[in-house]
Every structure is written in C-alpha cells, then in structure tokens.
N, C-alpha and C positions, 0 to 999 in steps of 0.2 A: 504494500501499500504505499503510494506516495505522501508527501508531506502536503498538508491544507491549512488554509487559515480557519482555527475552531471559532464556533458560533458563540454567541447568537450574532447575527448580521440584521442590518436595518436597510430599507430603503427611504429614500426622500427625493423631493423634487429639487430639481436644479433650477436656480434664475438667472436670466442673463443680466447685462448691466444696468437695463432700465427696468427690470424688475418682471419680466415675462418669464412664465415656466418654459423651460427649453429642453429638458431631459430628464431622465431619474438617474439616480446613481444608488449603489450598493455599497456597502461599508460595513466591516466588522464593528461589533462595539467592544471596547476595552476599559480598562480602569484608567488608565491615562488621560483619556479623552481625545487622544490624536487618532484623526481618520485617516486611514490608508485606504483608498477606493479601490474595491475589487473590480467594478465595471461601471460603465455609463451607457445607456441604452441612445441607441443615434435616432436622427430624425424626429426629436419634438417628443411631446408628450400625449400620444395617441394611448386609448385603451389599452392596445396591445402592449405597448412598450410597458406601461403600468402593470399588465399582468406578467410580462417577461422578469420585471424587477421583483415583484412577490414572489416568483418562483424561486429566481435567482436567491434572495434573500432568505429563503424558507430552505436552503440546501443544507445546511448543516443538521437543522431538525430531521429533514428527512434522511440524512446518512444515519443518523443514530437510530430512527424508527426502524430502518432496513436492517441494522445490525440485531435488533432485538428479534425481528422475524426470522432472520438466518439463524438465529441461535435456537428458537423455540419455533419450527417450522409447524408443528402440529398441534401447538397449544389453542385451546378453545379460548377467545379473548371474554366471552362470558364467566365460562364456568373455571378457568384458570387450570383446566386439565388437560 
C-alpha cells in the first residue's frame, strides 16, 4: 500500500479576486491549521464539480470503510454475526 494523506479531508469553495466562486478545493484537516491542497476542480463551480469535490473529500472515510468490509466480509451489519 502506498502512502496517502490521512483524513479527514474537507472541500470548500474557492473565490476569485472579486469574490465570485470559481472552483472547489479539497484539503486535509490538520492540527496546525496549514492547508495543503489535494486537488482543485477545473472549469468553475458546476454541480458536477461540487459532487466530485465531495466525493474526493470523502476518500479517507471510504478507504477506512472498505478496510472494515474486507476484514469482515460475511458479517451481517444488523446482527453483527
């Protein structure tokens, strides 16, 4: 498994110099408050770009959920058996 930036990750709207929304950015939350952008959507603030930013920002949580599924592939989530 390669290295990755641990979560949680967040997404936010990026604004241009005159205050218009122009893109979405995804960055990890950390204790220092320093933001290191993971990605930024191209071509403005379309609904599709927002959904992509939301999906990308959920990647660490999805990864953790998949690890649990692989560890317990036959577990019934209702009964736990």
